[in-house]
NUDO-847566 format. One line per field, with one value per residue (C-alpha): x, y, z; residue in one letter. Coordinates in nm, 3 decimals, m for minus. Layout:
N
c1: (X;...)
c2: (Y;...)
c3: (Z;...)
residuo: (A;...)
***
This chain:
439
c1: (16.173;15.997;16.125;16.134;15.819;15.636;15.655;15.679;15.938;15.999;16.377;16.480;16.795;17.144;17.485;17.399;17.418;17.047;17.074;16.821;16.674;16.774;16.785;16.755;16.727;17.045;17.252;17.102;17.180;17.540;17.585;17.454;17.708;17.982;18.310;18.671;18.788;18.906;19.283;19.400;19.714;19.615;19.400;19.026;18.793;18.569;18.836;18.811;18.432;18.434;18.688;18.495;18.175;18.349;18.482;18.134;17.987;18.256;18.268;17.945;17.829;18.161;18.265;18.457;18.801;18.814;18.935;18.894;18.578;18.664;18.670;18.836;18.871;18.681;18.485;18.691;18.625;18.578;18.678;18.964;19.103;19.398;19.392;19.152;19.237;18.980;18.956;18.684;18.553;18.532;18.770;19.021;18.999;19.071;19.357;19.514;19.464;19.637;19.916;19.984;19.983;20.214;20.465;20.446;20.497;20.812;20.956;20.903;21.008;21.319;21.630;21.850;21.772;22.068;21.898;21.952;21.676;21.408;21.147;21.232;21.179;20.837;20.715;20.592;20.776;21.028;21.347;21.246;20.940;21.160;21.390;21.088;20.960;21.282;21.342;20.981;20.928;20.560;20.293;19.921;19.586;19.339;18.982;18.637;18.482;18.227;18.372;18.389;18.615;18.617;18.731;19.055;19.353;19.457;19.111;18.985;19.260;19.129;18.758;18.669;18.319;18.442;18.801;18.712;18.580;18.904;19.109;18.918;18.978;19.295;19.649;19.777;19.585;19.760;19.952;19.882;19.841;19.794;19.455;19.371;18.993;18.827;18.456;18.290;18.270;18.477;18.725;18.906;18.964;19.102;19.345;19.444;19.543;19.796;19.926;19.974;20.154;20.401;20.461;20.516;20.716;20.447;20.371;20.002;20.011;19.643;19.318;19.023;18.655;18.318;18.129;17.816;17.859;17.711;17.780;17.868;17.617;17.427;17.323;17.560;17.714;18.045;18.024;18.205;18.396;18.535;18.617;18.804;19.007;19.099;19.211;19.414;19.585;19.675;19.839;20.018;20.155;20.213;19.953;19.708;19.337;19.110;18.731;18.553;18.236;18.180;17.836;17.747;17.826;17.508;17.295;17.368;17.290;17.234;17.597;17.892;18.158;18.176;18.302;17.946;17.764;17.554;17.788;18.101;18.106;18.406;18.593;18.956;18.940;19.079;19.390;19.191;18.825;18.682;18.352;18.174;17.830;17.564;17.820;17.843;17.465;17.537;17.574;17.945;18.236;18.389;18.544;18.722;18.986;19.021;19.361;19.469;19.806;19.958;19.849;19.906;20.268;20.328;20.216;20.497;20.460;20.414;20.290;19.958;19.808;19.502;19.390;19.037;19.096;18.944;18.722;18.559;18.220;18.226;18.314;18.021;17.788;17.921;17.877;17.517;17.457;17.608;17.399;17.084;17.168;16.953;16.861;16.528;16.703;16.930;16.629;16.435;16.721;16.728;16.353;16.262;16.555;16.425;16.071;16.185;16.365;16.059;15.833;16.070;16.101;15.723;15.745;15.998;15.737;15.491;15.741;15.971;16.062;16.177;16.333;16.623;16.759;16.690;16.982;16.976;17.139;16.960;16.857;17.098;16.921;16.869;16.661;16.850;16.655;16.658;16.829;16.616;16.304;16.394;16.679;16.784;16.940;16.859;16.553;16.248;16.431;16.281;16.484;16.334;15.982;16.001;16.107;15.826;15.583;15.724;15.992;16.355;16.586;16.917;17.065;17.346;17.505;17.502;17.135;16.983;16.771;16.939;16.741;16.883;16.586;16.633;16.714;16.379;16.168;15.818;15.581;15.374;15.681;15.788;15.446;15.473;15.813;15.715;15.379;15.544;15.793;15.508;15.330;15.643;15.706;15.342;15.382;15.703;15.553;15.248;15.466;15.682;15.381;15.240;15.571;15.583;15.227;15.312;15.608)
c2: (16.478;16.664;16.655;16.947;16.802;16.804;16.432;16.327;16.055;15.864;15.826;15.476;15.437;15.571;15.479;15.467;15.838;15.871;15.823;16.050;16.200;16.473;16.761;16.656;16.949;16.887;16.856;17.173;17.356;17.230;17.350;17.696;17.764;18.016;17.834;17.900;17.765;17.409;17.429;17.676;17.476;17.458;17.234;17.293;17.204;17.034;16.765;16.695;16.686;16.448;16.206;16.198;16.122;15.843;15.688;15.691;15.521;15.270;14.990;15.090;14.727;14.592;14.558;14.873;14.838;14.860;15.172;15.537;15.739;15.888;16.256;16.452;16.146;16.058;15.734;15.442;15.373;15.036;15.184;14.971;15.242;15.448;15.720;15.865;16.022;16.229;16.263;16.367;16.055;15.685;15.612;15.848;15.676;15.345;15.509;15.613;15.264;15.113;15.374;15.276;14.907;14.988;15.155;14.855;14.618;14.803;14.786;14.413;14.314;14.531;14.314;14.574;14.468;14.566;14.515;14.171;14.175;14.368;14.596;14.850;15.197;15.345;15.064;14.788;14.547;14.296;14.227;13.859;13.951;14.143;13.847;13.626;13.848;14.018;14.004;13.941;14.164;14.102;14.235;14.170;14.254;13.984;14.106;13.961;13.861;14.126;14.361;14.737;14.992;15.300;15.434;15.609;15.421;15.170;15.104;15.048;14.791;14.575;14.630;14.305;14.417;14.712;14.617;14.466;14.806;14.974;14.710;14.780;15.154;15.232;15.169;15.166;14.842;14.660;14.371;14.500;14.169;14.290;14.141;13.793;13.774;13.508;13.430;13.595;13.367;13.092;13.018;12.748;12.987;13.248;12.999;12.883;13.238;13.251;12.903;13.015;13.330;13.127;12.886;13.163;13.398;13.667;13.909;13.968;14.324;14.366;14.172;14.403;14.324;14.496;14.378;14.402;14.447;14.764;14.738;14.392;14.186;14.445;14.316;14.017;14.002;13.856;13.565;13.569;13.254;13.420;13.740;13.557;13.358;13.673;13.833;13.526;13.487;13.854;13.860;13.533;13.655;14.018;14.156;14.433;14.361;14.643;14.667;14.897;15.009;15.304;15.194;14.963;15.204;15.285;15.129;14.759;14.715;15.068;15.079;15.252;14.984;14.611;14.567;14.643;14.411;14.137;13.843;14.055;14.234;14.032;14.010;14.113;14.448;14.496;14.710;14.978;15.054;15.318;15.510;15.777;15.787;15.805;15.957;16.273;16.284;16.324;16.695;16.762;16.546;16.344;16.003;15.862;15.596;15.441;15.289;15.057;15.121;14.856;15.044;15.393;15.305;15.246;15.592;15.816;16.194;16.327;15.993;16.156;16.503;16.691;17.053;16.984;16.703;16.723;17.011;17.164;17.199;16.837;16.727;16.923;16.750;16.409;16.495;16.592;16.260;16.055;16.251;16.136;15.766;15.646;15.300;15.343;15.417;15.113;14.894;15.035;14.958;14.596;14.536;14.710;14.547;14.206;14.299;14.424;14.097;13.896;14.103;14.069;13.693;13.671;13.881;13.631;13.359;13.567;13.626;13.320;13.370;13.729;13.742;13.500;13.608;13.841;13.961;14.196;14.312;14.590;14.866;14.759;14.501;14.403;14.197;14.010;13.986;13.723;13.902;13.707;13.857;14.202;14.452;14.657;14.942;15.151;15.268;15.062;14.886;14.795;15.076;15.335;15.196;15.218;15.579;15.653;15.509;15.726;15.523;15.614;15.313;15.231;14.932;14.723;14.383;14.201;14.271;14.379;14.652;14.803;14.961;15.201;15.372;15.622;15.485;15.584;15.425;15.335;15.044;15.254;15.351;14.988;14.894;15.172;15.051;14.683;14.750;14.972;14.698;14.448;14.679;14.713;14.338;14.274;14.514;14.346;13.999;14.099;14.247;13.935;13.706;13.927;13.913;13.533;13.503;13.723;13.500)
c3: (0.207;m0.076;m0.434;m0.678;m0.833;m0.500;m0.435;m0.071;m0.010;0.313;0.316;0.418;0.211;0.170;0.301;0.670;0.753;0.826;1.199;1.369;1.053;0.812;1.059;1.423;1.662;1.867;1.549;1.404;1.728;1.723;1.367;1.457;1.734;1.652;1.594;1.512;1.177;1.145;1.153;1.417;1.511;1.878;2.091;2.124;2.410;2.153;2.131;2.503;2.496;2.200;2.346;2.674;2.481;2.290;2.609;2.760;2.453;2.359;2.613;2.790;2.794;2.924;3.288;3.388;3.543;3.921;4.095;4.010;4.031;4.369;4.462;4.188;3.968;3.654;3.640;3.508;3.141;2.973;2.639;2.501;2.273;2.385;2.117;1.860;1.526;1.336;0.960;0.717;0.544;0.615;0.331;0.485;0.823;0.653;0.462;0.791;0.936;0.635;0.660;1.022;0.932;0.641;0.873;1.103;0.809;0.705;1.055;1.093;0.739;0.704;0.721;0.894;1.252;1.468;1.804;1.955;2.212;2.389;2.239;1.972;2.113;2.047;1.822;2.050;1.818;1.953;1.765;1.765;1.562;1.321;1.275;1.205;0.923;0.812;0.440;0.339;0.038;m0.024;0.212;0.170;0.322;0.419;0.380;0.330;0.002;m0.097;0.166;0.111;0.279;0.057;m0.278;m0.190;m0.331;m0.065;0.086;m0.269;m0.316;m0.029;m0.106;m0.277;m0.382;m0.590;m0.672;m1.014;m1.122;m1.016;m1.198;m1.518;m1.510;m1.311;m1.429;m1.070;m1.008;m1.291;m1.134;m0.782;m0.598;m0.241;m0.149;m0.028;0.013;0.228;0.266;0.564;0.868;0.702;0.980;0.781;0.490;0.729;0.880;0.533;0.439;0.723;0.640;0.281;0.395;0.600;0.311;0.055;0.277;0.262;0.546;0.621;0.747;0.823;0.851;0.791;0.836;0.854;1.165;0.951;0.578;0.438;0.066;m0.068;0.132;0.337;0.678;0.692;1.041;1.151;1.395;1.726;1.626;1.313;1.500;1.776;1.526;1.334;1.660;1.760;1.423;1.388;1.730;1.664;1.330;1.434;1.193;1.271;1.309;1.190;1.218;0.975;1.156;0.924;0.804;1.093;1.377;1.578;1.303;1.354;1.723;1.850;1.964;1.802;1.852;1.793;2.150;2.269;2.027;2.190;2.243;2.193;2.528;2.646;2.316;2.282;2.099;1.750;1.708;1.527;1.462;1.229;1.247;1.043;0.872;1.147;1.386;1.174;1.110;0.739;0.812;0.856;0.735;1.017;1.057;1.359;1.401;1.746;1.826;2.104;2.264;2.034;1.721;1.861;1.939;1.567;1.458;1.337;1.353;1.002;0.870;0.790;0.792;0.674;0.685;0.807;1.055;1.404;1.297;1.609;1.442;1.327;1.681;1.823;1.575;1.680;2.049;1.976;1.801;2.084;2.332;2.152;2.187;2.476;2.601;2.424;2.095;2.130;2.203;1.908;1.669;1.782;1.803;1.479;1.301;1.409;1.304;0.964;0.891;1.000;0.773;0.480;0.528;0.505;0.190;0.055;0.102;m0.101;m0.382;m0.385;m0.752;m0.694;m0.345;m0.305;0.035;0.327;0.542;0.835;1.156;1.340;1.101;0.829;0.615;0.254;0.017;m0.256;m0.583;m0.854;m1.147;m1.392;m1.238;m1.106;m1.117;m0.816;m1.013;m1.318;m1.507;m1.421;m1.137;m0.802;m0.647;m0.881;m0.843;m0.463;m0.489;m0.733;m0.478;m0.201;m0.023;m0.079;m0.072;m0.239;m0.416;m0.271;m0.297;m0.628;m0.697;m0.369;m0.216;0.089;0.372;0.631;0.802;1.081;1.424;1.577;1.303;1.420;1.359;1.120;0.921;0.905;0.771;0.511;0.391;0.373;0.208;m0.053;m0.136;m0.159;m0.404;m0.617;m0.625;m0.714;m1.005;m1.120;m1.089;m1.295;m1.569;m1.573;m1.612;m1.888;m2.070;m2.041;m2.175;m2.472;m2.554)
residuo: (X;X;X;X;X;X;X;X;X;X;X;X;X;X;X;X;X;X;X;X;X;X;X;X;X;X;X;X;X;X;X;X;X;X;X;X;X;X;X;X;X;X;X;X;X;X;X;X;X;X;X;X;X;X;X;X;X;X;X;X;X;X;X;X;X;X;X;X;X;X;X;X;X;X;X;X;X;X;X;X;X;X;X;X;X;X;X;X;X;X;X;X;X;X;X;X;X;X;X;X;X;X;X;X;X;X;X;X;X;X;X;X;X;X;X;X;X;X;X;X;X;X;X;X;X;X;X;X;X;X;X;X;X;X;X;X;X;X;X;X;X;X;X;X;X;X;X;X;X;X;X;X;X;X;X;X;X;X;X;X;X;X;X;X;X;X;X;X;X;X;X;X;X;X;X;X;X;X;X;X;X;X;X;X;X;X;X;X;X;X;X;X;X;X;X;X;X;X;X;X;X;X;X;X;X;X;X;X;X;X;X;X;X;X;X;X;X;X;X;X;X;X;X;X;X;X;X;X;X;X;X;X;X;X;X;X;X;X;X;X;X;X;X;X;X;X;X;X;X;X;X;X;X;X;X;X;X;X;X;X;X;X;X;X;X;X;X;X;X;X;X;X;X;X;X;X;X;X;X;X;X;X;X;X;X;X;X;X;X;X;X;X;X;X;X;X;X;X;X;X;X;X;X;X;X;X;X;X;X;X;X;X;X;X;X;X;X;X;X;X;X;X;X;X;X;X;X;X;X;X;X;X;X;X;X;X;X;X;X;X;X;X;X;X;X;X;X;X;X;X;X;X;X;X;X;X;X;X;X;X;X;X;X;X;X;X;X;X;X;X;X;X;X;X;X;X;X;X;X;X;X;X;X;X;X;X;X;X;X;X;X;X;X;X;X;X;X;X;X;X;X;X;X;X;X;X;X;X;X;X;X;X;X;X;X;X;X;X;X;X;X;X;X;X;X;X;X;X;X;X;X;X;X;X;X;X;X;X;X)
***
């Protein structure tokens, strides 16, 4: 990109929307097609194309079910999601997920159960489950420490990394005790949350995780052990399990969904999973919430609505993006992600007093800085210095530099990014030593 002052900047930062670059040809072509307006109150063939594209992508690494694929039949899909809902932003997708879990929580905690057996119509909830939780007046979310899920009201309430800021400035957060945060990958802490809920008569309505953190600790991945335990506990206690892949989708492993991550190909799927960012190419607002049959059965007509949802133009953009995801792209994300982390770990050895940690999964990685030596944000920060030297990055974490280069990043570009960071850290180190000598 070129600034107003004529500076050339290699963009390697942002919130994960930089998938195939700023204006990839297929996305530009999709945007240029004549389209009806967003809300025409009828179905659109773009919806069919998009759902078919999602079903081809999600579950592509899993064994497909047997049968189907004969004459006149579509190929069987390994996609575990039964329905898809489209919104505009990642926060909105998480708002809808929380709304569905909220409706479920009300059904199972109401104490007016008149049915003595069987499954309550349309809800997938047994009356036995309702008797177990009936009368519980407090419902909470279990989320990860340093997790982030958006800034709309409810997602902000279970975003541990930014919740303190909301509590300082918003009256609605006063006394709102709806979040129990546990450390990422701490299985014992996760189990303890459910034990506590049983002891205190609290209903955990939803466990929400990022498969790879994008904001609080960028690049930190969830382990399979932690994931499996979250899935087991949520089913056992009739809570929903939601995966927020908004920043990690496509970027973390070159796959959209966690069910296709290496080592997760045979995992039991979450009840809901959300995507946005790279899927919409940063060009047209779109977020998607995938729902299993269990979650879809809890949706109530009229529970949510939006004028611009399932916009045909946005769906065409997403189809163009998914069409660009090849085996070569997936491999590049994984190989270059590994190479970036290796290069940054070597940089950590060069600057042990400045770099405290390197985290990364695919092309979502970060470098944590020693706050006594370097700042990641503000005037004179490492972030600003990198930009001034021609590499656009963004801060993240407590005091980290977050990198989200495009999915087809090359060896030469990787060398440019790492060498620029080395130059910036050398500059900071020299200034620090000069300051110490003056003292």
